[in-house]
PyMOL commands that place a pseudoatom at each C-alpha (Angstrom):
pseudoatom trace, name=CA, resn=GLN, resi=1, chain=A, elem=C, hetatm=0, pos=[0.003, 0.193, -0.142]
pseudoatom trace, name=CA, resn=VAL, resi=2, chain=A, elem=C, hetatm=0, pos=[2.892, 2.417, 0.592]
pseudoatom trace, name=CA, resn=GLN, resi=3, chain=A, elem=C, hetatm=0, pos=[6.290, 2.437, -1.015]
pseudoatom trace, name=CA, resn=LEU, resi=4, chain=A, elem=C, hetatm=0, pos=[9.154, 4.171, 0.531]
pseudoatom trace, name=CA, resn=VAL, resi=5, chain=A, elem=C, hetatm=0, pos=[12.140, 4.785, -1.837]
pseudoatom trace, name=CA, resn=GLU, resi=6, chain=A, elem=C, hetatm=0, pos=[15.557, 6.546, -0.710]
pseudoatom trace, name=CA, resn=SER, resi=7, chain=A, elem=C, hetatm=0, pos=[18.150, 7.815, -3.059]
pseudoatom trace, name=CA, resn=GLY, resi=8, chain=A, elem=C, hetatm=0, pos=[21.422, 10.338, -2.761]
pseudoatom trace, name=CA, resn=GLY, resi=9, chain=A, elem=C, hetatm=0, pos=[23.599, 7.582, -1.539]
pseudoatom trace, name=CA, resn=GLY, resi=10, chain=A, elem=C, hetatm=0, pos=[27.039, 7.331, -2.450]
pseudoatom trace, name=CA, resn=LEU, resi=11, chain=A, elem=C, hetatm=0, pos=[30.719, 8.027, -1.685]
pseudoatom trace, name=CA, resn=VAL, resi=12, chain=A, elem=C, hetatm=0, pos=[31.991, 10.874, -0.043]
pseudoatom trace, name=CA, resn=GLN, resi=13, chain=A, elem=C, hetatm=0, pos=[35.161, 12.067, 1.563]
pseudoatom trace, name=CA, resn=PRO, resi=14, chain=A, elem=C, hetatm=0, pos=[35.835, 12.595, 5.260]
pseudoatom trace, name=CA, resn=GLY, resi=15, chain=A, elem=C, hetatm=0, pos=[34.507, 16.456, 5.699]
pseudoatom trace, name=CA, resn=GLY, resi=16, chain=A, elem=C, hetatm=0, pos=[32.375, 16.038, 2.864]
pseudoatom trace, name=CA, resn=SER, resi=17, chain=A, elem=C, hetatm=0, pos=[28.590, 16.410, 2.521]
pseudoatom trace, name=CA, resn=LEU, resi=18, chain=A, elem=C, hetatm=0, pos=[25.419, 14.387, 0.963]
pseudoatom trace, name=CA, resn=ARG, resi=19, chain=A, elem=C, hetatm=0, pos=[21.981, 14.609, 0.744]
pseudoatom trace, name=CA, resn=LEU, resi=20, chain=A, elem=C, hetatm=0, pos=[19.471, 11.766, 0.958]
pseudoatom trace, name=CA, resn=SER, resi=21, chain=A, elem=C, hetatm=0, pos=[15.805, 11.745, -0.047]
pseudoatom trace, name=CA, resn=CYS, resi=22, chain=A, elem=C, hetatm=0, pos=[12.878, 9.535, 0.668]
pseudoatom trace, name=CA, resn=THR, resi=23, chain=A, elem=C, hetatm=0, pos=[9.815, 9.722, -1.038]
pseudoatom trace, name=CA, resn=ALA, resi=24, chain=A, elem=C, hetatm=0, pos=[6.430, 7.927, -0.105]
pseudoatom trace, name=CA, resn=SER, resi=25, chain=A, elem=C, hetatm=0, pos=[3.966, 6.731, -2.562]
pseudoatom trace, name=CA, resn=GLY, resi=26, chain=A, elem=C, hetatm=0, pos=[1.046, 4.670, -2.961]
pseudoatom trace, name=CA, resn=ARG, resi=27, chain=A, elem=C, hetatm=0, pos=[-2.878, 4.673, -1.486]
pseudoatom trace, name=CA, resn=PHE, resi=28, chain=A, elem=C, hetatm=0, pos=[-2.463, 6.130, 1.766]
pseudoatom trace, name=CA, resn=TRP, resi=29, chain=A, elem=C, hetatm=0, pos=[-4.435, 9.716, 3.151]
pseudoatom trace, name=CA, resn=LYS, resi=30, chain=A, elem=C, hetatm=0, pos=[-1.535, 10.895, 4.930]
pseudoatom trace, name=CA, resn=ILE, resi=31, chain=A, elem=C, hetatm=0, pos=[2.249, 10.458, 6.162]
pseudoatom trace, name=CA, resn=HIS, resi=32, chain=A, elem=C, hetatm=0, pos=[2.602, 11.535, 9.728]
pseudoatom trace, name=CA, resn=GLY, resi=33, chain=A, elem=C, hetatm=0, pos=[5.890, 10.934, 11.343]
pseudoatom trace, name=CA, resn=MET, resi=34, chain=A, elem=C, hetatm=0, pos=[9.077, 9.990, 9.321]
pseudoatom trace, name=CA, resn=GLY, resi=35, chain=A, elem=C, hetatm=0, pos=[12.434, 9.024, 10.557]
pseudoatom trace, name=CA, resn=TRP, resi=36, chain=A, elem=C, hetatm=0, pos=[15.900, 8.010, 9.207]
pseudoatom trace, name=CA, resn=TYR, resi=37, chain=A, elem=C, hetatm=0, pos=[17.725, 5.105, 10.512]
pseudoatom trace, name=CA, resn=ARG, resi=38, chain=A, elem=C, hetatm=0, pos=[21.358, 3.582, 9.435]
pseudoatom trace, name=CA, resn=GLN, resi=39, chain=A, elem=C, hetatm=0, pos=[23.043, 0.157, 10.148]
pseudoatom trace, name=CA, resn=ALA, resi=40, chain=A, elem=C, hetatm=0, pos=[26.523, -0.453, 9.688]
pseudoatom trace, name=CA, resn=PRO, resi=41, chain=A, elem=C, hetatm=0, pos=[28.052, -3.963, 9.119]
pseudoatom trace, name=CA, resn=GLY, resi=42, chain=A, elem=C, hetatm=0, pos=[27.979, -6.052, 12.232]
pseudoatom trace, name=CA, resn=LYS, resi=43, chain=A, elem=C, hetatm=0, pos=[25.831, -3.557, 14.075]
pseudoatom trace, name=CA, resn=GLU, resi=44, chain=A, elem=C, hetatm=0, pos=[22.283, -3.041, 14.655]
pseudoatom trace, name=CA, resn=ARG, resi=45, chain=A, elem=C, hetatm=0, pos=[19.939, -0.331, 12.951]
pseudoatom trace, name=CA, resn=GLY, resi=46, chain=A, elem=C, hetatm=0, pos=[19.850, 2.412, 14.924]
pseudoatom trace, name=CA, resn=LEU, resi=47, chain=A, elem=C, hetatm=0, pos=[18.224, 6.215, 15.144]
pseudoatom trace, name=CA, resn=VAL, resi=48, chain=A, elem=C, hetatm=0, pos=[19.382, 8.983, 13.131]
pseudoatom trace, name=CA, resn=GLY, resi=49, chain=A, elem=C, hetatm=0, pos=[16.715, 11.068, 13.708]
pseudoatom trace, name=CA, resn=ILE, resi=50, chain=A, elem=C, hetatm=0, pos=[12.793, 11.959, 13.126]
pseudoatom trace, name=CA, resn=ILE, resi=51, chain=A, elem=C, hetatm=0, pos=[10.414, 14.557, 12.125]
pseudoatom trace, name=CA, resn=THR, resi=52, chain=A, elem=C, hetatm=0, pos=[6.931, 14.924, 12.787]
pseudoatom trace, name=CA, resn=SER, resi=53, chain=A, elem=C, hetatm=0, pos=[4.273, 16.283, 10.162]
pseudoatom trace, name=CA, resn=ASP, resi=54, chain=A, elem=C, hetatm=0, pos=[4.622, 19.513, 11.320]
pseudoatom trace, name=CA, resn=GLY, resi=55, chain=A, elem=C, hetatm=0, pos=[8.270, 19.379, 10.833]
pseudoatom trace, name=CA, resn=ASN, resi=56, chain=A, elem=C, hetatm=0, pos=[9.603, 18.863, 14.487]
pseudoatom trace, name=CA, resn=THR, resi=57, chain=A, elem=C, hetatm=0, pos=[12.856, 17.215, 14.524]
pseudoatom trace, name=CA, resn=ASN, resi=58, chain=A, elem=C, hetatm=0, pos=[14.884, 14.854, 17.191]
pseudoatom trace, name=CA, resn=TYR, resi=59, chain=A, elem=C, hetatm=0, pos=[18.661, 13.545, 16.209]
pseudoatom trace, name=CA, resn=ALA, resi=60, chain=A, elem=C, hetatm=0, pos=[20.738, 11.238, 17.840]
pseudoatom trace, name=CA, resn=ASP, resi=61, chain=A, elem=C, hetatm=0, pos=[23.782, 12.649, 19.663]
pseudoatom trace, name=CA, resn=SER, resi=62, chain=A, elem=C, hetatm=0, pos=[25.861, 11.381, 17.363]
pseudoatom trace, name=CA, resn=VAL, resi=63, chain=A, elem=C, hetatm=0, pos=[24.966, 13.348, 14.196]
pseudoatom trace, name=CA, resn=LYS, resi=64, chain=A, elem=C, hetatm=0, pos=[23.528, 16.795, 16.296]
pseudoatom trace, name=CA, resn=GLY, resi=65, chain=A, elem=C, hetatm=0, pos=[25.080, 19.833, 14.532]
pseudoatom trace, name=CA, resn=ARG, resi=66, chain=A, elem=C, hetatm=0, pos=[26.073, 17.808, 11.404]
pseudoatom trace, name=CA, resn=PHE, resi=67, chain=A, elem=C, hetatm=0, pos=[22.861, 16.118, 10.082]
pseudoatom trace, name=CA, resn=THR, resi=68, chain=A, elem=C, hetatm=0, pos=[19.603, 17.904, 9.329]
pseudoatom trace, name=CA, resn=ILE, resi=69, chain=A, elem=C, hetatm=0, pos=[16.047, 16.233, 8.457]
pseudoatom trace, name=CA, resn=SER, resi=70, chain=A, elem=C, hetatm=0, pos=[13.408, 18.442, 6.669]
pseudoatom trace, name=CA, resn=ARG, resi=71, chain=A, elem=C, hetatm=0, pos=[10.442, 17.469, 4.885]
pseudoatom trace, name=CA, resn=ASP, resi=72, chain=A, elem=C, hetatm=0, pos=[8.109, 18.565, 1.617]
pseudoatom trace, name=CA, resn=ASN, resi=73, chain=A, elem=C, hetatm=0, pos=[4.452, 17.369, 2.353]
pseudoatom trace, name=CA, resn=ALA, resi=74, chain=A, elem=C, hetatm=0, pos=[3.539, 18.478, -0.801]
pseudoatom trace, name=CA, resn=LYS, resi=75, chain=A, elem=C, hetatm=0, pos=[5.679, 15.836, -2.333]
pseudoatom trace, name=CA, resn=ASN, resi=76, chain=A, elem=C, hetatm=0, pos=[5.505, 13.642, 0.304]
pseudoatom trace, name=CA, resn=THR, resi=77, chain=A, elem=C, hetatm=0, pos=[9.402, 13.610, 0.608]
pseudoatom trace, name=CA, resn=MET, resi=78, chain=A, elem=C, hetatm=0, pos=[11.751, 13.594, 3.551]
pseudoatom trace, name=CA, resn=TYR, resi=79, chain=A, elem=C, hetatm=0, pos=[15.337, 14.686, 3.246]
pseudoatom trace, name=CA, resn=LEU, resi=80, chain=A, elem=C, hetatm=0, pos=[18.687, 14.211, 5.130]
pseudoatom trace, name=CA, resn=GLN, resi=81, chain=A, elem=C, hetatm=0, pos=[21.271, 16.692, 4.708]
pseudoatom trace, name=CA, resn=MET, resi=82, chain=A, elem=C, hetatm=0, pos=[24.434, 15.477, 6.176]
pseudoatom trace, name=CA, resn=ASN, resi=83, chain=A, elem=C, hetatm=0, pos=[27.603, 17.816, 6.476]
pseudoatom trace, name=CA, resn=MET, resi=84, chain=A, elem=C, hetatm=0, pos=[31.020, 17.113, 8.184]
pseudoatom trace, name=CA, resn=LEU, resi=85, chain=A, elem=C, hetatm=0, pos=[30.695, 13.224, 7.181]
pseudoatom trace, name=CA, resn=LYS, resi=86, chain=A, elem=C, hetatm=0, pos=[33.032, 10.903, 9.155]
pseudoatom trace, name=CA, resn=PRO, resi=87, chain=A, elem=C, hetatm=0, pos=[34.262, 7.301, 8.307]
pseudoatom trace, name=CA, resn=GLU, resi=88, chain=A, elem=C, hetatm=0, pos=[31.976, 5.866, 11.415]
pseudoatom trace, name=CA, resn=ASP, resi=89, chain=A, elem=C, hetatm=0, pos=[28.876, 7.825, 9.241]
pseudoatom trace, name=CA, resn=THR, resi=90, chain=A, elem=C, hetatm=0, pos=[29.257, 4.701, 6.841]
pseudoatom trace, name=CA, resn=ALA, resi=91, chain=A, elem=C, hetatm=0, pos=[26.405, 2.729, 6.754]
pseudoatom trace, name=CA, resn=VAL, resi=92, chain=A, elem=C, hetatm=0, pos=[23.112, 1.883, 4.737]
pseudoatom trace, name=CA, resn=TYR, resi=93, chain=A, elem=C, hetatm=0, pos=[20.465, 4.382, 5.576]
pseudoatom trace, name=CA, resn=TYR, resi=94, chain=A, elem=C, hetatm=0, pos=[17.022, 3.525, 5.770]
pseudoatom trace, name=CA, resn=CYS, resi=95, chain=A, elem=C, hetatm=0, pos=[13.734, 5.969, 5.494]
pseudoatom trace, name=CA, resn=ASN, resi=96, chain=A, elem=C, hetatm=0, pos=[10.785, 4.918, 7.854]
pseudoatom trace, name=CA, resn=ALA, resi=97, chain=A, elem=C, hetatm=0, pos=[7.055, 6.492, 7.933]
pseudoatom trace, name=CA, resn=ASP, resi=98, chain=A, elem=C, hetatm=0, pos=[3.621, 6.209, 9.402]
pseudoatom trace, name=CA, resn=ALA, resi=99, chain=A, elem=C, hetatm=0, pos=[0.952, 6.315, 6.958]
pseudoatom trace, name=CA, resn=GLN, resi=100, chain=A, elem=C, hetatm=0, pos=[-2.535, 6.739, 7.578]
pseudoatom trace, name=CA, resn=PHE, resi=101, chain=A, elem=C, hetatm=0, pos=[-5.361, 5.626, 5.185]
pseudoatom trace, name=CA, resn=MET, resi=102, chain=A, elem=C, hetatm=0, pos=[-8.721, 7.158, 4.254]
pseudoatom trace, name=CA, resn=GLY, resi=103, chain=A, elem=C, hetatm=0, pos=[-11.388, 6.900, 6.849]
pseudoatom trace, name=CA, resn=VAL, resi=104, chain=A, elem=C, hetatm=0, pos=[-9.163, 4.841, 9.127]
pseudoatom trace, name=CA, resn=ILE, resi=105, chain=A, elem=C, hetatm=0, pos=[-7.573, 5.716, 12.800]
pseudoatom trace, name=CA, resn=GLY, resi=106, chain=A, elem=C, hetatm=0, pos=[-4.608, 5.037, 13.385]
pseudoatom trace, name=CA, resn=VAL, resi=107, chain=A, elem=C, hetatm=0, pos=[-1.191, 4.521, 11.238]
pseudoatom trace, name=CA, resn=THR, resi=108, chain=A, elem=C, hetatm=0, pos=[0.700, 1.479, 9.518]
pseudoatom trace, name=CA, resn=ASN, resi=109, chain=A, elem=C, hetatm=0, pos=[4.701, 1.878, 9.814]
pseudoatom trace, name=CA, resn=TYR, resi=110, chain=A, elem=C, hetatm=0, pos=[6.324, 1.161, 6.682]
pseudoatom trace, name=CA, resn=TRP, resi=111, chain=A, elem=C, hetatm=0, pos=[10.151, 0.793, 5.518]
pseudoatom trace, name=CA, resn=GLY, resi=112, chain=A, elem=C, hetatm=0, pos=[12.387, 1.842, 2.500]
pseudoatom trace, name=CA, resn=ARG, resi=113, chain=A, elem=C, hetatm=0, pos=[15.018, -0.920, 1.298]
pseudoatom trace, name=CA, resn=GLY, resi=114, chain=A, elem=C, hetatm=0, pos=[18.044, 1.587, 2.422]
pseudoatom trace, name=CA, resn=THR, resi=115, chain=A, elem=C, hetatm=0, pos=[20.684, 3.435, 0.226]
pseudoatom trace, name=CA, resn=GLN, resi=116, chain=A, elem=C, hetatm=0, pos=[24.416, 3.148, 0.786]
pseudoatom trace, name=CA, resn=VAL, resi=117, chain=A, elem=C, hetatm=0, pos=[26.488, 5.837, 2.282]
pseudoatom trace, name=CA, resn=THR, resi=118, chain=A, elem=C, hetatm=0, pos=[30.172, 5.269, 2.317]
pseudoatom trace, name=CA, resn=VAL, resi=119, chain=A, elem=C, hetatm=0, pos=[32.654, 8.158, 3.758]
pseudoatom trace, name=CA, resn=SER, resi=120, chain=A, elem=C, hetatm=0, pos=[36.182, 7.264, 3.014]
pseudoatom trace, name=CA, resn=SER, resi=121, chain=A, elem=C, hetatm=0, pos=[39.271, 9.036, 1.283]
for i in range(1, 121): cmd.bond("trace and resi %d" % i, "trace and resi %d" % (i + 1))
show_as sticks, trace
zoom trace
C-alpha cells in the first residue's frame, strides 16, 4: 500500500556532504511521522533522527550539529542533509514512515530498502 524509496547515497570523502531523499507513494491518506535510521556491517540498526508532519525534529547525539532532517509534505518527501561526514557515518541509511489511510483511525509503519553511504578517503 505504501512504498518508500531512498536516493542520494554514494561515496564521499571525510568532511564532505551528502543529501539523501525519501519519497512515499501509494494509496495513503497522509504521511505522519518519518525518520532516518542507519545500519553499519555487524551492528544493529539505529536511529539517526525523526521528523513530525509539522516539521519538529529530534536527532541522535552522534549526528547533532552535522545532520539536518526536513520534509516537503506536498511531495511526500523527506530529506537528510549530511555535513562534516566521518568514516563512522558509513552505513546503509533507511527511511521509515507512519501512514494513515482514508477513513481509518491509526497508522501503519513502513520501511524503505535503504541506500548506501560510504565515507572514505
